[in-house]
Each structure stands twice: as C-alpha cells, then as structure tokens.
C-alpha positions in Angstrom: 85.5 38.7 -47.0 82.4 40.7 -45.9 82.9 44.1 -44.4 81.7 44.6 -40.9 78.5 46.7 -40.9 78.5 50.1 -39.1 75.9 49.3 -36.4 75.8 50.7 -32.9 74.2 47.6 -31.3 75.2 44.5 -33.3 75.0 41.1 -31.6 77.1 38.3 -33.2 75.9 34.9 -32.0 76.3 31.1 -32.5 73.5 30.5 -35.0 73.1 26.8 -34.2 73.1 27.1 -30.4 69.6 26.9 -29.0 70.5 29.0 -26.0 72.1 31.7 -28.2 69.1 31.9 -30.5 66.9 32.0 -27.5 68.9 35.1 -26.3 68.4 36.7 -29.7 64.7 36.0 -29.6 64.6 37.5 -26.0 66.4 40.6 -27.1 64.1 41.0 -30.2 61.0 40.7 -27.9 62.3 43.2 -25.4 64.0 45.7 -27.7 61.1 48.1 -28.1 63.3 50.7 -29.8 64.5 48.1 -32.4 68.1 49.3 -31.8 69.8 45.8 -31.9 70.8 44.0 -35.1 72.1 40.5 -35.4 74.5 38.3 -37.3 75.4 34.7 -37.0 79.1 34.0 -36.2 78.9 31.3 -38.9 77.8 33.8 -41.6 80.0 36.1 -43.7 79.8 39.0 -41.2 80.6 36.9 -38.2 83.4 35.1 -39.9 84.9 38.3 -41.1 84.8 39.7 -37.6 86.4 36.6 -36.2 89.2 36.6 -38.8 89.8 40.3 -38.4 90.2 39.8 -34.6 92.3 36.6 -35.0 89.6 34.5 -33.2 88.8 30.9 -34.1 86.3 30.4 -36.9 85.5 26.8 -36.1 84.4 27.1 -32.4 82.0 29.7 -31.0 82.5 30.0 -27.2 81.0 33.4 -26.8 78.6 35.8 -28.4 80.1 39.2 -29.3 78.4 42.6 -28.8 79.7 45.4 -31.0 78.5 48.4 -29.0 79.1 51.8 -30.4 82.5 50.8 -31.9 83.6 48.8 -28.8 83.9 45.0 -28.9 82.4 43.2 -25.8 82.3 39.5 -25.2 81.3 37.0 -22.5 79.8 38.4 -19.4 80.5 42.0 -20.4 78.5 41.5 -23.6 75.6 40.0 -21.7 75.5 42.8 -19.1 75.7 45.6 -21.6 73.0 44.0 -23.7 70.8 43.9 -20.6 71.7 47.6 -19.8 70.9 48.6 -23.4 67.5 46.8 -23.4 66.5 49.2 -20.6 63.4 48.8 -18.4 63.7 46.1 -15.7 66.4 44.3 -17.7 68.9 47.1 -17.1 69.0 46.2 -13.4 71.0 43.1 -14.3 73.8 45.5 -15.2 74.5 45.8 -11.4 76.4 42.5 -11.8 79.1 44.5 -13.4 80.3 45.0 -9.8 81.1 41.3 -9.6 84.8 40.9 -10.6 85.1 39.9 -14.3 87.0 36.7 -13.5 84.1 35.4 -11.5 81.4 36.5 -14.1 83.4 35.1 -17.0 84.0 31.8 -15.1 80.2 31.4 -14.8 79.7 32.4 -18.4 82.4 29.9 -19.6 80.7 27.1 -17.6 77.4 27.7 -19.3 79.1 28.2 -22.7 81.0 24.9 -22.4 77.8 23.0 -21.7 75.2 24.9 -23.7 74.8 22.3 -26.4 74.3 19.5 -23.9 71.9 21.6 -21.7 70.0 23.5 -24.4 70.6 21.6 -27.6 71.9 22.4 -31.0 70.1 23.1 -34.3 71.2 21.5 -37.6 71.1 24.9 -39.3 71.5 28.5 -38.4 68.4 30.5 -37.2 66.6 32.2 -40.1 64.8 35.4 -39.3 61.1 35.9 -40.2 60.4 38.2 -43.0 59.3 40.9 -40.5 62.7 40.7 -38.8 64.9 40.2 -41.8 66.0 43.9 -41.8 67.5 43.5 -38.3 69.8 40.7 -39.4 72.9 41.4 -41.4 74.2 38.9 -43.9 
C-alpha cells in the first residue's frame, strides 16, 4: 500500500470522469503558483487514502482535497480549491455561507449524473511530461 505524500494541496480525483479531469485541467491552468498536486483515486495513492479512511474503493462519488493536513470533500473541497486558486476564483468561496446540506445536495446531484452528462474515459488521465511532477503515483 502506497504512503500518502506530504503535500499541502493534493487533489484526489476520479481519473476516468471527464468532468473531474476537466476540473483538474482547470486547476492546472489557473494555479499560477503551481501549489496543487494531483492523484487519481484509482491509483495507488488514491486507493491508499480511501482504504485508510474506510471509504469505498470501487465507486468514486467525490473528489477529495487534502489541504494542509485537513481532508475536505464534496462542496467543501470545491470551495476551498477555488479559494486557494486565488484571483477571481476565490470569490466562489462566498458560497461557503450556503448551508452545507444544500451545497452537498447540489454536489451529489452532479456527481450522480456526471458520467451521463459529461462522459467517462476508458483509462485514467495521463499527465503531459511537463506536468508529470505535479502528479503523484
């Protein structure tokens, strides 16, 4: 079992979900400080995390954001990622004022239908050689 890497901004994502990989590509494009790193939930790091936290390893209903030692998921993860991107994207963090049960209900609705609405890849996203250092195995 792989050890979890010590990273302050690690995003664990469903590597075959087109929406999820789109979010990763968005974060890469707008992360000017290159603070974020990434790992697929289907890979050794993601699977180790899921097992350690007694989460299912065969379904991936949420991405997970490991932020400075804290585990965030669902709408909290999305809002903190926007906040940490800075610039105009940080304004989205204002939605933290919406009660979590409402935010997570919207998140869960999209998560349930993401393959139908956005599609699914046959294999996990592979980083380009320039981005390989930002992905943990």
